[in-house]
C-alpha positions in Angstrom: 75.4 61.7 -89.0 79.0 63.9 -90.4 77.8 66.9 -94.2 80.3 67.0 -96.2 81.5 70.5 -97.4 80.2 72.1 -100.5 77.2 70.1 -100.9 75.1 73.8 -101.6 77.8 74.7 -104.1 77.5 71.8 -106.1 73.8 71.6 -105.9 74.1 74.9 -107.2 76.0 74.1 -110.4 73.9 71.4 -111.1 71.0 73.4 -110.8 72.6 76.2 -113.1 73.3 73.9 -116.2 70.4 71.6 -115.8 67.7 72.7 -113.2 64.1 73.3 -114.4 63.7 77.0 -114.9 60.3 77.4 -117.2 58.0 76.4 -114.7 54.7 77.9 -115.0 55.0 79.2 -111.1 58.3 80.5 -112.3 57.9 82.8 -114.3 56.6 85.1 -111.5 57.7 83.8 -108.4 54.7 85.6 -105.4 54.4 84.0 -102.8 50.8 83.7 -104.1 51.5 81.8 -107.3 54.8 79.4 -105.2 51.9 78.6 -102.5 49.5 77.1 -105.7 52.1 75.6 -107.2 53.5 73.4 -104.0 49.7 72.7 -102.6 48.9 71.4 -106.1 52.0 69.5 -106.1 52.0 67.5 -103.3 51.1 63.8 -104.1 50.4 65.5 -108.2 53.6 64.6 -110.9 54.8 68.1 -112.3 53.4 67.2 -115.9 49.5 66.5 -114.2 49.4 69.9 -112.4 50.6 72.5 -115.1 47.0 72.2 -117.0 45.3 72.9 -113.6 47.5 75.4 -112.1 46.9 77.7 -115.8 43.7 76.8 -115.8 43.7 77.6 -111.5 46.1 81.0 -111.7 43.6 82.5 -114.6 40.2 82.1 -112.4 42.1 83.5 -109.0 44.9 85.4 -110.2 45.4 87.1 -106.4 44.6 85.5 -103.5 41.5 87.8 -103.2 40.2 86.2 -106.1 40.5 82.9 -104.3 39.2 84.6 -100.9 36.1 86.0 -103.0 35.5 82.2 -105.1 32.6 80.1 -103.6 34.2 77.0 -102.6 32.4 75.1 -105.3 34.3 77.0 -108.1 37.7 76.4 -106.2 36.8 72.7 -106.1 35.2 72.8 -109.9 39.1 73.5 -110.5 40.7 70.8 -108.4 38.1 68.4 -109.6 40.5 65.3 -111.0 43.7 66.5 -108.8 42.3 64.5 -105.7 43.0 65.2 -102.1 40.5 67.6 -102.2 41.0 68.7 -98.1 44.1 70.8 -99.8 41.5 73.0 -102.2 39.2 73.3 -99.1 42.4 74.6 -97.0 43.4 76.9 -99.5 40.0 78.4 -99.8 40.0 78.9 -96.1 43.6 80.3 -95.8 42.8 82.8 -98.5 39.8 84.5 -96.7 42.7 84.4 -93.4 45.0 86.4 -96.0 43.0 88.3 -97.1 41.0 89.0 -92.9 44.3 89.3 -91.2 47.3 90.2 -93.3 45.6 92.7 -95.7 46.2 89.7 -98.9 50.2 89.7 -97.9 51.7 86.4 -96.5 53.4 86.2 -93.3 57.2 87.2 -93.1 58.4 84.2 -91.1 57.5 80.6 -91.2 56.1 80.3 -88.1 53.7 82.8 -89.4 52.9 81.2 -92.6 52.2 77.2 -90.9 49.4 78.8 -89.2 47.4 79.0 -92.5 45.6 76.1 -93.3 47.1 73.2 -94.9 50.7 74.7 -94.6 53.3 72.5 -92.8 57.2 74.1 -92.3 58.3 72.2 -95.6 56.0 74.0 -97.9 56.0 77.4 -95.5 59.9 77.3 -96.4 59.3 76.2 -100.2 56.6 79.5 -99.8 59.6 81.8 -98.4 62.3 80.6 -99.5 61.8 80.5 -103.2 59.5 83.8 -103.1 61.5 86.0 -101.0 64.7 84.5 -100.6 64.8 83.8 -96.8 66.6 81.0 -95.9 64.0 78.1 -94.6 64.9 74.9 -94.9 62.6 72.3 -96.8 62.0 68.6 -96.8 59.4 67.3 -98.8 59.8 63.9 -100.4 62.6 64.8 -103.5 64.7 66.2 -100.7 64.3 63.3 -98.0 65.2 61.1 -100.8 68.4 62.9 -101.9 69.6 63.7 -98.1 68.9 59.7 -97.5 70.2 57.9 -100.4 73.4 60.5 -99.8 73.7 59.9 -96.0 72.5 55.6 -96.5 70.1 56.9 -93.4 69.3 53.9 -92.0 65.8 53.8 -90.2 62.6 54.9 -91.9 62.3 58.8 -92.6 58.8 58.7 -91.5 59.7 58.3 -88.4 60.2 61.3 -85.8 63.7 60.5 -84.8 65.0 59.7 -87.6 62.1 62.8 -89.8 64.7 65.1 -86.4 68.0 64.0 -87.9 67.2 64.8 -91.4 65.7 68.4 -90.7 69.1 68.8 -88.9 71.3 67.8 -92.2 68.9 70.1 -94.5 68.6 73.4 -92.5 72.9 72.5 -92.0 73.2 72.5 -96.2 70.7 75.6 -96.7 73.2 78.5 -98.1 72.2 82.0 -97.1 72.2 83.2 -100.3 70.5 81.8 -103.3 68.6 80.1 -100.8 65.2 80.2 -103.6 67.5 78.5 -106.4 68.8 75.8 -103.9 65.1 75.0 -102.7 64.4 74.8 -106.3 67.1 72.5 -107.1 67.0 70.1 -104.1 63.4 69.5 -105.5 64.6 68.9 -109.1 67.5 67.0 -108.3 65.3 64.3 -106.6 62.6 64.8 -109.3 64.7 63.9 -112.0 68.3 62.7 -111.0 67.7 60.7 -107.7 64.1 59.5 -108.1 62.7 56.5 -106.4 64.1 53.7 -108.7 66.3 54.2 -111.8 68.5 56.9 -110.2 70.8 58.5 -112.6 74.1 58.5 -109.9 76.5 59.0 -112.9 74.8 62.5 -114.0 74.1 63.8 -110.3 77.2 66.2 -108.9 76.8 64.9 -105.3 78.3 61.1 -106.2 81.3 60.7 -104.9 79.9 61.3 -101.2 77.4 59.5 -102.1 76.9 57.2 -99.8 74.1 55.3 -101.5 75.6 55.0 -104.4 78.6 53.6 -103.2 76.6 50.8 -101.2 75.8 49.6 -104.9 72.1 49.5 -104.5 71.1 53.4 -104.1 67.7 51.9 -104.2 67.4 51.0 -100.6 67.2 54.4 -99.4 65.3 55.9 -97.9 64.1 52.9 -96.0 60.6 51.8 -97.0 57.7 52.1 -94.4 56.8 49.3 -92.6 54.6 47.2 -94.4 51.0 47.4 -93.0 48.3 45.5 -93.4 46.3 44.6 -97.4 44.1 47.7 -97.8 40.3 47.4 -96.7 37.6 46.5 -99.8 34.2 48.6 -99.8 31.9 48.5 -102.5 29.0 51.1 -103.2 26.3 51.6 -106.4 26.9 55.1 -107.4 22.7 55.6 -109.4 22.7 57.6 -111.9 19.0 59.8 -111.6 18.2 60.9 -114.9 14.7 62.6 -115.3 12.6 63.1 -118.7 14.0 66.4 -119.0 17.8 64.9 -119.5 19.1 66.4 -116.2 21.2 64.2 -113.9 20.0 64.5 -110.0 23.4 65.3 -108.2 24.3 65.2 -104.5 25.7 67.6 -102.1 28.7 65.5 -100.2 29.5 66.8 -96.5 32.1 69.1 -95.6 34.3 66.7 -94.7 35.1 63.4 -95.3 36.0 61.2 -98.4 35.2 64.0 -101.7 34.2 66.6 -98.9 32.0 69.4 -100.3 31.8 67.4 -103.8 28.6 67.3 -106.1 28.1 63.6 -106.4 26.3 60.8 -107.5 23.5 59.3 -104.8 25.1 56.0 -103.6 23.8 53.2 -101.8 25.3 49.8 -100.0 26.2 47.4 -103.2 23.8 44.6 -101.8 20.1 46.8 -101.4 17.9 46.9 -104.7 18.7 50.0 -106.7 14.7 50.1 -107.9 13.0 49.8 -104.3 16.1 52.1 -102.9 15.0 55.2 -105.3 11.2 54.6 -104.8 12.4 54.6 -101.4 13.7 57.0 -100.7 12.9 59.8 -103.4 9.2 58.3 -103.9 9.5 58.0 -107.7 9.0 55.8 -110.2 11.4 53.7 -112.0 11.5 52.8 -116.3 14.3 52.0 -116.5 18.0 50.5 -114.7 21.0 50.4 -117.1 24.2 48.7 -115.4 27.3 50.5 -116.2 31.1 48.8 -116.5 32.3 48.4 -112.6 35.5 49.8 -111.2 38.1 49.9 -108.8 38.9 53.2 -107.1 41.8 53.4 -104.9 42.6 55.9 -102.2 45.3 55.9 -99.4 44.1 54.5 -97.3 41.3 51.9 -98.8 39.9 50.2 -102.0 36.5 51.1 -103.1 34.7 49.2 -105.8 32.0 51.0 -107.7 29.3 49.6 -109.6 27.5 52.5 -111.0 23.9 52.4 -112.8 22.1 54.0 -114.7 18.0 54.9 -113.8 15.7 56.4 -115.3 12.8 58.3 -113.4 9.0 58.6 -114.6 8.2 60.5 -111.1 10.3 63.4 -109.6 7.8 65.4 -107.3 9.5 64.0 -104.2 12.8 65.1 -105.2 13.4 68.7 -104.6 15.9 71.0 -105.1 18.0 72.8 -102.4 21.0 72.1 -100.2 21.3 68.7 -100.3 20.2 67.7 -103.8 19.5 69.3 -107.5 19.9 68.9 -110.8 21.2 69.6 -112.9 21.8 69.8 -117.2 24.2 67.3 -118.8 26.7 70.3 -119.3 26.8 72.3 -116.0 26.9 68.8 -114.2 30.8 68.1 -115.7 31.7 72.2 -114.9 30.4 71.5 -110.7 33.5 69.9 -108.6 33.4 66.2 -108.7 35.4 63.2 -107.8 37.6 61.6 -110.2 35.7 58.4 -110.7 32.0 60.0 -110.4 33.7 62.5 -113.7 34.3 58.9 -114.8 31.1 57.6 -115.1 29.7 60.5 -116.4 31.9 61.2 -119.1 30.4 57.4 -120.1 26.9 58.8 -121.2 27.9 62.8 -122.4 
């Protein structure tokens, strides 16, 4: 695909007039602050991220503060953002930065990519925005802009197509104002070159955009080939409440769905609640109150959840430890909880 001239100057001129320059992570563009924002913005909208970012930076203003924090505390600040592996990897990366790099980010994209949870595009964004390094990014917004501009005829998720788009991204990356250009490309994709209803008449690239000239820019990027329908799973989540009004939470394994978070005890959808509890915890059930069922969708399957509130009268066999712990309601809500679990407990507060 043949690159065009004046691509970057047009993008930068548009950014100077219309780009976003007052986002919280733009106030002090340190590698740490940019890194946190870039990880939060993966799979998450800017408007959702902003309050999380403010709270996170208040609690963990430096990479040292993040490294010293307990993982539970970090996950509690992440609760509701989803994709919790991002938070676990951030915590690991912070410890590496402190232990191996004297709390300073590496100087190269390759060096930053050695940190857990950071890929090529994120590493380039961190370095270009915070340090002005000439390093191209290829996040979702940039892929959309480039795929439309060149009417790329194949799905960008294919390795061959992705390689072509990396070549384009690197070609267009200017040698000056690298951070502004990186932010400009992300802004262009987020505000004008959107998935649906792109505002082509306001775009600085419209005169050469092959997607616009095709009369249907939304056909680009080419969509991923359809997969079979997502499978469905069903579980019951149990809100066990003791006579002191405390809830029993269960620590999830460190890997897998909701890894490292506090959750509710669960059982298969066809198991007897009373029998399960009495056998599992050697206690007596005094009341079972079904709560509203709902569906929570992950990237690769649907999870149908049927919650119940369970009042138990004896708790002598339910011992606190690494896996189970009783929390009063206020303390429970302060833990790192999966979004559906938080939603269930909010109904009861």
